[in-house]
C-alpha positions in Angstrom: 21.1 34.8 4.5 18.8 32.9 6.8 18.9 35.8 9.3 17.9 38.2 6.5 15.1 36.0 5.4 13.7 36.1 9.0 13.9 39.9 8.9 12.2 40.0 5.6 9.5 37.6 6.8 8.9 39.9 9.8 8.3 42.9 7.4 6.0 40.8 5.2 3.9 39.7 8.2 3.8 43.2 9.7 2.7 44.9 6.4 0.6 42.2 4.9 -1.5 40.6 7.7 -5.1 41.8 7.6 -7.1 41.8 10.9 -9.7 39.1 10.8 -12.5 41.4 11.8 -12.0 43.4 8.6 -13.5 40.6 6.6 -16.8 41.0 8.5 -16.5 44.8 8.4 -16.2 44.8 4.6 -18.6 41.8 4.1 -15.8 39.8 2.4 -16.5 36.0 2.0 -13.2 34.4 2.7 -12.6 31.5 0.3 -15.7 32.8 -1.6 -17.8 31.1 1.1 -20.1 32.7 3.7 -19.8 32.0 7.4 -22.1 29.0 7.0 -19.9 27.5 4.3 -22.2 28.3 1.4 -20.4 29.3 -1.8 -20.7 32.7 -3.4 -22.7 32.3 -6.6 -20.0 33.0 -9.3 -21.5 31.3 -12.4 -24.0 28.9 -13.9 -23.4 25.4 -15.3 -25.3 22.6 -16.9 -22.5 20.1 -16.8 -23.0 18.6 -13.3 -25.1 19.1 -10.2 -23.8 18.8 -6.6 -26.1 19.0 -3.6 -25.9 18.5 0.2 -29.2 20.4 1.0 -32.7 20.3 -0.3 -34.7 23.4 -1.5 -35.7 24.1 2.1 -32.1 24.1 3.3 -32.3 20.8 5.1 -29.4 18.4 5.0 -29.8 15.5 2.6 -27.6 12.5 1.4 -25.2 13.9 -1.2 -26.3 14.2 -4.8 -23.9 14.2 -7.8 -25.3 14.3 -11.3 -23.4 14.3 -14.6 -25.5 16.1 -17.2 -28.7 15.3 -15.2 -27.8 11.6 -14.6 -27.1 10.4 -11.0 -23.6 9.1 -10.8 -24.8 6.2 -8.6 -27.2 5.1 -11.3 -24.4 5.3 -13.9 -22.0 3.2 -11.8 -24.8 0.7 -10.9 -25.7 0.1 -14.5 -22.0 -0.3 -15.5 -21.5 -2.8 -12.7 -24.7 -4.7 -13.6 -23.6 -4.9 -17.3 -20.0 -5.7 -16.2 -18.4 -3.3 -18.6 -16.1 -0.3 -18.6 -17.5 3.2 -18.5 -14.8 5.9 -18.7 -15.2 6.6 -22.4 -19.1 6.6 -22.2 -19.1 9.0 -19.2 -16.5 11.3 -20.9 -18.8 11.4 -24.0 -21.7 12.3 -21.7 -19.8 15.1 -19.9 -18.4 16.6 -23.1 -21.5 16.5 -25.3 -24.3 16.4 -22.8 -25.9 13.2 -24.1 -25.5 9.5 -23.5 -24.0 8.0 -26.6 -25.5 5.2 -28.7 -23.5 2.1 -29.2 -22.3 3.4 -32.5 -21.4 6.8 -31.2 -19.5 5.3 -28.3 -17.5 3.1 -30.7 -16.5 6.1 -32.8 -15.6 8.2 -29.8 -13.5 5.4 -28.2 -11.7 4.9 -31.5 -10.9 8.7 -31.7 -9.4 8.6 -28.2 -7.5 5.4 -29.0 -6.0 7.0 -32.2 -4.9 10.0 -30.2 -3.3 8.0 -27.4 0.2 8.8 -28.5 2.8 11.6 -28.1 4.8 13.4 -30.7 7.9 11.5 -32.0 10.8 11.5 -29.5 8.7 13.6 -27.1 9.3 11.1 -24.3 13.1 11.1 -25.0 13.4 14.9 -25.3 10.8 16.2 -22.8 9.8 13.6 -20.3 13.0 11.7 -19.5 15.6 14.5 -19.2 14.0 16.2 -16.2 12.5 13.6 -13.9 10.8 14.7 -10.7 9.0 13.0 -7.8 6.3 15.6 -8.4 4.6 14.0 -11.4 2.1 16.8 -11.5 4.8 19.3 -12.2 6.3 17.1 -14.9 2.9 16.8 -16.5 2.5 20.6 -16.5 5.9 21.0 -18.2 4.9 18.4 -20.8 1.5 20.0 -21.5 3.1 23.5 -22.0 5.6 21.9 -24.3 2.8 20.2 -26.3 1.7 23.7 -27.3 4.8 24.0 -29.5 3.7 20.9 -31.5 0.3 22.6 -32.2 0.3 24.6 -35.4 -2.3 27.0 -34.0 -2.3 26.6 -30.2 -3.9 30.0 -29.5 -7.1 29.3 -31.6 -10.0 29.3 -29.0 -12.8 28.4 -31.4 -14.9 25.6 -30.0 -13.9 23.2 -32.8 -10.2 23.8 -32.0 -10.6 23.6 -28.2 -12.5 20.4 -28.6 -9.8 19.0 -30.9 -7.1 19.9 -28.3 -9.2 18.6 -25.4 -9.7 15.2 -27.1 -6.0 14.9 -27.6 -5.2 15.8 -24.0 -7.8 13.4 -22.6 -6.1 10.6 -24.6 -2.6 11.7 -23.7 -2.9 12.4 -20.0 -2.3 8.7 -19.0 0.9 8.7 -21.0 2.2 12.0 -19.6 1.5 10.8 -16.0 2.9 7.3 -16.2 5.9 8.1 -18.4 6.8 10.9 -16.0 6.6 8.4 -13.1 8.8 5.9 -14.8 11.3 8.6 -15.6 11.5 9.5 -11.9 11.5 5.8 -10.8 14.5 5.2 -13.1 16.6 8.3 -12.5 15.9 9.0 -8.8 14.9 5.5 -7.4 17.4 3.6 -9.6 14.8 1.1 -10.8 14.4 -0.3 -14.3 12.9 1.9 -16.9 9.7 0.7 -18.6 8.1 2.7 -21.5 5.2 0.6 -22.9 3.1 1.7 -25.8 -0.7 1.8 -25.1 -2.9 -0.7 -26.8 -5.6 0.9 -29.0 -7.9 -2.0 -28.3 -8.0 -1.4 -24.5 -9.9 1.1 -22.5 -8.4 4.1 -20.6 -8.3 2.2 -17.3 -6.8 -0.9 -18.8 -4.1 1.2 -20.5 -3.2 2.9 -17.3 -2.4 -0.4 -15.7 -0.8 -1.7 -18.8 1.5 1.3 -19.0 2.3 1.2 -15.4 3.2 -2.4 -14.7 6.5 -3.9 -15.9 4.7 -7.0 -17.2 1.7 -5.1 -18.5 -0.6 -7.5 -16.7 -3.7 -6.7 -14.6 -6.9 -8.5 -13.7 -10.4 -7.5 -15.0 -11.5 -6.7 -11.5 -8.5 -4.3 -11.0 -9.2 -2.5 -14.2 -12.9 -2.1 -13.5 -12.3 -0.7 -10.0 -9.8 1.8 -11.5 -12.4 2.6 -14.2 -15.0 3.4 -11.5 -12.4 5.6 -9.7 -11.8 7.6 -12.8 -15.5 8.1 -13.4 -16.0 9.3 -9.8 -13.2 11.8 -10.2 -14.1 13.0 -13.7 -16.3 16.1 -12.8 -17.5 17.9 -9.8 -19.2 21.2 -10.6 -17.8 24.6 -11.6 -16.9 25.7 -8.1 -14.2 23.3 -7.1 -10.8 24.9 -7.1 -9.2 23.5 -10.2 -12.4 23.8 -12.3 -13.0 27.4 -11.2 -9.3 28.0 -12.1 -10.2 26.6 -15.6 -13.1 29.1 -15.8 -10.9 32.0 -14.6 -8.0 31.3 -16.9 -10.2 30.6 -19.8 -12.0 33.9 -19.4 -8.7 35.7 -20.0 -8.7 34.4 -23.6 -5.5 32.3 -23.2 -4.8 29.0 -24.9 -5.9 25.5 -23.9 -2.4 24.3 -22.8 -1.9 27.2 -20.5 -5.4 26.8 -19.0 -4.9 23.1 -18.4 -1.5 23.6 -16.8 -3.1 26.2 -14.4 -5.8 23.7 -13.5 -3.2 21.0 -12.8 -1.3 23.4 -10.5 -4.5 23.9 -8.6 -5.4 20.2 -8.4 -2.0 19.2 -6.9 -2.6 21.2 -3.7 -3.1 19.1 -0.6 -6.4 20.8 0.1 -7.7 19.7 -3.3 -6.6 16.7 -5.4 -3.5 16.1 -3.2 -5.8 15.2 -0.3 -5.9 11.5 -1.2 -2.2 11.3 -0.5 -2.6 13.1 2.8 -5.5 10.8 3.8 -3.4 7.7 3.0 -0.4 9.1 4.8 -2.5 10.0 7.8 -3.9 6.5 8.1 -0.4 5.1 7.9 0.6 7.4 10.7 -2.4 6.3 12.8 -1.7 2.7 12.0 1.9 3.2 13.3 0.8 4.9 16.5 -2.4 3.2 17.6 -1.8 -0.2 19.2 -5.4 -1.5 19.3 -7.5 -0.7 16.3 -10.6 -2.0 18.1 -10.2 0.5 21.0 -12.4 3.5 20.3 -10.9 5.5 23.1 -7.3 5.0 21.8 -8.2 5.8 18.2 -10.2 8.9 19.3 -7.4 10.1 21.5 -5.0 10.0 18.6 -7.5 11.8 16.3 -7.6 14.5 19.0 -3.8 14.7 18.9 -3.9 15.2 15.1 -6.6 17.9 15.4 -4.6 19.6 18.2 -1.5 19.8 15.9 0.4 17.4 18.1 0.6 14.5 15.6 1.0 13.6 11.9 1.7 16.7 9.9 0.7 19.1 12.8 -1.7 21.0 10.5 -4.7 20.2 12.7 -6.6 18.5 9.8 -8.3 15.1 9.4 -7.8 14.5 5.7 -10.6 12.9 3.7 -13.2 13.9 6.3 -15.8 16.6 5.5 -16.7 18.4 2.3 -17.5 22.0 1.3 -20.9 20.9 -0.3 -21.9 17.5 1.0 -23.5 17.2 4.5 -24.8 13.7 5.3 -22.7 11.9 2.8 -20.5 12.1 -0.3 -22.0 9.9 -3.0 -18.6 9.2 -4.5 -17.4 7.9 -1.1 -20.4 5.6 -0.9 -19.8 4.1 -4.3 -16.0 3.7 -3.6 -16.5 2.0 -0.3 -18.7 -0.6 -1.8 -15.6 -1.9 -3.7 -13.1 -1.5 -0.8 -14.2 -4.4 1.5 -14.0 -7.0 -1.2 -10.7 -5.7 -2.5 -9.1 -5.5 0.9 -10.2 -9.1 1.7 -8.8 -10.3 -1.7 -5.4 -8.6 -0.9 -5.2 -9.7 2.8 -5.7 -6.2 4.1 -8.8 -6.8 6.3 -7.2 -5.3 9.4 -6.2 -2.1 7.6 -9.7 -1.8 6.2 -11.1 -2.1 9.8 -8.9 0.8 10.9 -10.2 2.9 8.0 -13.8 2.0 9.0 -13.0 2.9 12.6 -11.5 6.3 11.7 -14.4 6.9 9.3 -16.9 6.4 12.3 -15.0 8.3 14.9 -13.5 11.3 13.0 -16.7 13.4 12.6 -17.2 13.4 16.4 -13.5 14.3 17.0 -13.9 17.3 14.7 -17.1 18.4 16.5 -15.2 18.3 19.8 -12.7 20.7 18.4 -14.7 22.9 16.0 -18.2 24.4 15.6 -19.8 22.9 12.5 -22.4 24.6 10.4 -23.4 21.3 8.7 -22.9 17.6 8.9 -19.4 16.1 8.6 -18.9 12.9 6.7 -16.0 11.2 4.8 -15.4 12.3 1.3 -14.0 10.5 -1.8 -10.4 11.1 -0.8 -10.7 9.0 2.3 -10.7 5.7 0.6 -9.3 6.5 -2.9 -5.7 6.4 -1.7 -6.4 3.1 0.0 -7.9 1.7 -3.2 -4.9 2.9 -5.2 -2.6 1.2 -2.6 -4.5 -2.1 -3.0 -4.1 -1.8 -6.7 -0.3 -1.4 -6.3 -0.3 2.2 -7.7 2.6 4.2 -6.4 1.8 7.2 -4.2 3.4 9.6 -6.8 0.5 8.8 -9.1 -2.4 9.2 -6.7 -3.1 12.9 -7.7 -2.1 12.4 -11.4 -4.8 9.7 -11.6 -7.2 12.4 -10.4 -6.0 14.6 -13.2 -6.4 11.8 -15.8 -10.1 11.8 -14.9 -10.6 15.5 -14.3 -9.2 16.6 -17.6 -12.6 15.6 -19.0 -14.5 17.9 -16.7 -12.0 20.8 -17.2 -12.4 20.4 -21.0 -16.2 20.6 -20.7 -16.1 23.7 -18.4 -13.6 25.4 -20.7 -15.9 25.2 -23.6 -18.9 26.2 -21.4 -17.0 29.4 -20.4 -16.1 30.2 -24.0 -19.6 29.7 -25.2 -21.5 31.5 -22.5 -19.4 34.2 -20.9 -17.0 36.1 -23.1 -16.1 38.3 -20.2 -13.0 38.2 -18.0 -13.5 37.0 -14.4 -12.4 39.9 -12.3 -13.7 40.1 -8.7 -13.1 43.1 -6.4 -10.6 43.4 -3.6 -10.9 46.2 -1.1 -7.7 47.9 0.0 -7.6 48.3 3.8 -4.2 50.1 3.9 -3.9 53.8 4.9 -2.4 56.1 2.3 1.1 57.5 3.0 3.2 60.2 1.5 6.5 59.1 -0.1 9.6 59.7 2.0 12.9 60.4 0.3 15.7 57.9 0.8 17.9 60.1 3.0 15.0 60.8 5.4 14.1 57.1 6.1 
């Protein structure tokens, strides 16, 4: 069979490979991006703004706004007031306005009341088919939830909002219960299925559900809260959100749309990059003897880029971004928490290695590739390290991203339904030459 697969592979490669020069000939933007990395304009949004350039095309420090509010300002105010912000920012992204204290209380209570799954859902759906791939388990659960909805195919804004609020509340349960099922069945660890506490925030409940003793510190929960806020939304063009727009435009239901977005997010070039970045740093840590030696660290980064080390894909994960040039504002916010956390947990040396790679990686990439814009670390570079410090298992790194991003997907799904009402259907040019059919006995 293996020999036949190799033969079939040869046929596929021969008859499917398109000469690279054809993309220029037919003016096709690979990845929906031009040769300078600028995205093809595919839609309009008023949910968030992302910028790495000013109006004159000059590179600037990265800008990320949620509904016109700078994410840095949001986080700084939350930190100054020493309070949680996931629910407030979710309200902002969904409804386009900052909530009053009363509106925030009502909204938080709505999420708390919906933070449950149908009766025996965990026993019948989550536990029987455990997987190390928690994202796949979540997709299965989400599609199954459609059967508990009396009218899942209703795509009115009222219904989609109703479904979205439930999914935002349920995502932490779907992710963490799926992890515990895997940890019990495949890793032979004890099984913990805790109920969420309606009096706690989303971040607090994530840690409560995850840990055997349900305990966590206020600092840990607030750092996780910030992580969720930073991952909540990132424009209409990122892969999973664009998937949300595309699938929504077909007229399908919310559950199918969210499952498709999840499938996109789990890819290592998108939401799965935080795992890759964490694993890459572990590999560097194991193979570099002196973290303070710039030449030794740079030489190993060159080996990774030359496909000689780590996963041999030639990529430095967590470095560079499609939009940002001088900096990723999410990275800057995240890093401000990392040093203190690392010191508290006795991980100063590992933090120094991260800083060293952060400093040397852009130059390493420029030695290997021509760059059309600045290269700087992105949010994925430190997020895996923060999760590691918080004791969150690797299997939940990308699901945590999803727990946050379901808010953005929900807002974009409603934006697509309200404004477009037209299926997204770009053009593909056929470059194959026509042939006449040959009868079987003449082949």
